N, C-alpha and C positions, 0 to 999 in steps of 0.2 A: 445810558453806557451799553454797548454789549460786552456779557463776562462768558468767558472761557475758558475752562478746569484743563489741561492736560497733568499726564505724570512725562518726567523728565529721566534721565541715566543719571549717574553722579560726576563723569565728564561732561552733557549737557548743562549742568548744573553749575560745574564748575566755569566754563566758558562762560555762562550768563552772571557772573561772579565778576570777571575780567571783565566783561564787557560793560558793565553799572561804573565799571573806574576809566576803561576807556571812554566811553561816553560823557561821564559825569552826572551819572543819574543818583539817584536812591531803590529804583524797583526793579525788578524783572520787566513789569510789565510796559516801563517806560523803554527799556532797553528793546520788548520786540514793539514797540512801537517805529523806534528811529530805526531798526532793524528792514521795517516795514516799509518807511516811506522810501529805504539808500535802496532795497527791490523796487519798487517803483519806478526811480531814477536811473537804474541799472536796467531797465526793459527798457524804457525809453529812448537810452542811448544804443540798445545789441545793434549787428548787423545783425545782415540778410539771416545769417546763420545761429541767429540769437545764442552769436559770443558776445562779451569785451575784453576793452584788453586794459588794465592799471599800467601807465607806465615807467620805468625804472626812475629811479629815483638821480634826483641832479647830481649826485656825488656819485651816482657808479656800486655803492653799499647794496641796492636790492635791485633784482631784474624785471622787468615787465612780465605780469602776468597775465594770461591767458583763462579767459573760464565763461563755461558754458551753460547760460538758463535755463537750458531746454531737461527735463527730466533728468 
């Protein structure tokens, strides 16, 4: 398995820790694997304008979100 090392700022470190809980994993590497898998799925379903739209919640408490996958 390839090993990659990089530095993150405090905000990113906190987000990685939060995502460990959200994803139910114990390591930052596992968070990154899931994030890359999710990005792959998003890219496969992006529209011609390289965006995806996340539908609003069924109860209406969360609005739809449009995300650009372009740089």
